[in-house]
Structure formats: structure tokens, C-alpha cells
N, C-alpha and C positions, 0 to 999 in steps of 0.2 A: 588488481586484482582481486577481488571481495569473497572472502571461505564462507561465509553464509549471511543469505538478503533476505528481509521479508518484504513483501509487496502488498500494503493494504490495499484494497477497490473499495471506493463509497459504493455500494450497491443501490442507497437511498432514492426513491422517488424521484430527487431535483437532478441528479443524473444522467443524462438522455443515455437512447442505448448505441449514440454514435458517441459518445463521449466514454461509456463503456467500454467498447469496440476498440477504440480509439490508445485508452489507457491499459487495455492487454497489449498495444501491438508496442506501446511503450514501453515496456513491463518486458518484452522479448527483448528488442532493443538494450536496453539493460543489461540483461541476463548476457547476450550475445559480445558486449564490452566488456562487460567485468568479469564473466566464466565464474560465477560462481560455483562451489562445492555444494553446494544444496541451498535451491530456491522454494521458498512458501509463494504460494499468492493464497490470497484469505481475499473472499468478500463478505461487507459488511453492511448492514444499517445499524437498526439501534440491536441488533446481537449479532453474532459470528454463523453466518446462511454456509460457509462451506471453505475450507478446508485442502487447498493440495500441496502438496514437496513433489515438484523434480527434481529429478537427478541425470535429465538429460535435457537440452536444447530445443530436440526434434519432438520432447512430449509438450513441451510449451506452446510448440509454433504450432501441434496439431491442436491442442483447447486451443488457442488463439484464436483459430481459423473456425472454430465450433464453438466456441462460446456462449456456455446459455448463462444467466443473470441471473441472481440469488439473493431476493429478497424485496427492497424496493421500497420501505416504508421509510421512518425519521432516517435519522443523524447521529450516532454517535461514536468517539471512538474512544470511550471507556470498556469495551467490550474487550479491544486488544490490550490496553493496560492489564486486567484482571487477568485476559489468558495465559500474557508474559510473567505475571507472578503467579500464579496458581496452580498452570500445567505442567505438570513434572515436565515432560518432552520441552516444553519452552523454558523450562527454569533449567533445565540442565545447562545449555548450549546457551551464551547468550550472540544475535545476531550481529556481525560488524555494522549491519547499515537497517532499517525500515525508513521503504518510502510509502507514504499516506498520498496515493492517488484520490481529490476530491475536489468538487467545486469549490469547500470551504464554509460553507452552511453549516454550520456545528459548535457546540460546545468543545470546546479546548480543553483537558486536562493537560497538569503539569507531571512530565513524562519521570520515571526511576531510570534513573543514570549508570544503576545497576543492571538491568534489566536490556539494555541495549548499548553500542556505541557509537555512533551518527543516527541523524533523524533525518531527513527530510522532505519536505510539504511539500509536494506535486501540485498546485492549485491552477484549475481549472478554470478558464472562464467566468475568473474575478478577482480584480486588478484592486479591488480593495482590501483584501483575506492581508490579514498582520498577525505575525505570533504574540500571543501573550504572554507565554514561556519560554522566551527564546536565553540560548545561552551556545558557546563558542563549540558545540556537538549537534545543534540545530541548523539546519539550513530552508530557506524558501524559494521553492523552485516558482513563478508564476508563467503556465501557460496558454495557449488561444488554443481550442479546438480544430484551428482553420490554419495551425502552425504545425499541426502533427500529421506523419506524412504515413 
């Protein structure tokens, strides 16, 4: 079980509506499996578009079914790194796991290990994606939209 998880969802124009809905379903499935006390879902393209904190699985399930995608611009993970570094709420407590759901068409930035424990890149439909800044606490999972149910 994880105590505190963040799911960062790439809401850029290169992510299809189908991919975004499946990512939200996958986030729900992970939350059911890991049972975090705190789960934050962030939609971001080149800027943070939406931040929601979930305290119950039923809240997350409701939003998964009735999801509204915000953004649809370019893609940049830097706003997430900035949020973790500068926002008091996020600086106060380091997440156990950050999952980045993206198609991988973005500029990667080196993560600050003091801001998170585990980082998992969940890459959709892009088998050529490679992590530029790898360490023993960074993992990559390649997913195919057709495989997510």
C-alpha cells in the first residue's frame, strides 16, 4: 500500500479522448490496488490545468465516469516539478509515488529526488520512449491503449 500518490495526466492535444478516459480508469484501478490515503490527480499540458484531491475511491470513480479533460495544448512536465518545489501544500509532504501518464512526446526534465520517492512513467502507444534521466527509483511502463480495459 502507498500512503500518498500523485497521478499526473498529460492533457495535451496529442493525447486522444480515448487515451485520457483510459488513463483515468487506470488511475482508479491503481488506487483500488494501492489504497492510498491521499491521491491527487493533476491534468497538465504546458501548464497545470486541474488539481483534484481524492479521499475516497467513490469520488475518484465518479470523476472517472464523468471526466472533463482540461488543456489540449502542448506538453511539458516542468510545471509539475515546479509545483512540487514551490507550492507549500506539496512541499509539506513528499509523495510515495508519482505516475506520469503520457504519450511521451515531451521534453523530459531531471526530477528532484527530494520531492518524491518513486516515479513511474506510464507511456501510452509510444514504444520508442526512453527515460533520459534514469535512476533506481524511476520506472517506465509501456502501455497500449488497446490493452487497457
